[in-house]
C-alpha positions, 0 to 999 in steps of 0.5 A: 855564147851570149844569147838573147831571146826576144819576142812578144809577151806570150811568144815563149822566150822564157820557156825556150831560155829555161829549156836551153839552160837545162840542156846546155847549162848556160846561165839563164836570166829573164829581163822581167826580173830587172824591169819590174820591182818586186810587188804582190801581185807582180808586174805593177811597178817598173824599176828605174832604167839605170838601176835595171842596167846596173843590176843586169850588168852586175849579174852578167859581169865576168860571164862568158856565156849567158841566156837573156830572155825577154826584151831589153829593146826599150831600155838596154841600148848598150846590150846590142853589142853584147850578144853572139846570137839573138833568137827572135820568136814570133807566133800568130797573135790569136794563139799568143793572146790565148796562151796569155789568157790561160797563163794569167788564169793559171798564175792568179786564178779567178781573182782576175775576173772577180776582183774589180782592181785585178780585173782591170789590171788583167784587161790592161795587160791583155790590151797591152799584149794585143798592141804588140802587132799594131803598127802605131803601138807605143809599147813593146812592139814587133815593129820596134823589135824589128828596128832594133834587130836591124841594128845588131851585128850578131846573127839573128835566128828567126823562129816563126809560127806556132812551133813546139818547144822541141822544134825551137830547141832543135833550131836553136841548138843547131844554130848555137852548134854552127856558131861554135863550130865556126868560131863565130862568137866572141867567146871563141878563140 
């Protein structure tokens, strides 16, 4: 089963991917690893799109099952046909942005408020993350992801709202089981 989990930053894609990996043993990969060059602090320099795809394709080569979290919508056009299931997570913007604020503080500490350069990076990130739900946003957006989802041929499981990880796991595992039982994915004989 080749699974892609996407949604807005802060929607819980990585958390769900990690939990599914722990439960199923299906290898988990996160798109941020491919998208960003390693920097300190992280998430400052984008990797060249061709290099991203080469790395991702290299890591996924030969695997019959994998979980890819995060969005490849803007740079992974060739990935559309490589999934057996896509899980799309949506969460109310206010809840998501508060989660991101807490996550940023937990990851980086007070420096995101006390250091002018780091504060600017933090504020820029939060502004970018808030743009997801805006109609004319040019970055990762709900509208862009919905367009991409309209073009995929595999099943899409939509999990909406402020659901718990247990609820998300229950829905995801049920869909995986249903597809496996029906032989609906390309890894089935």
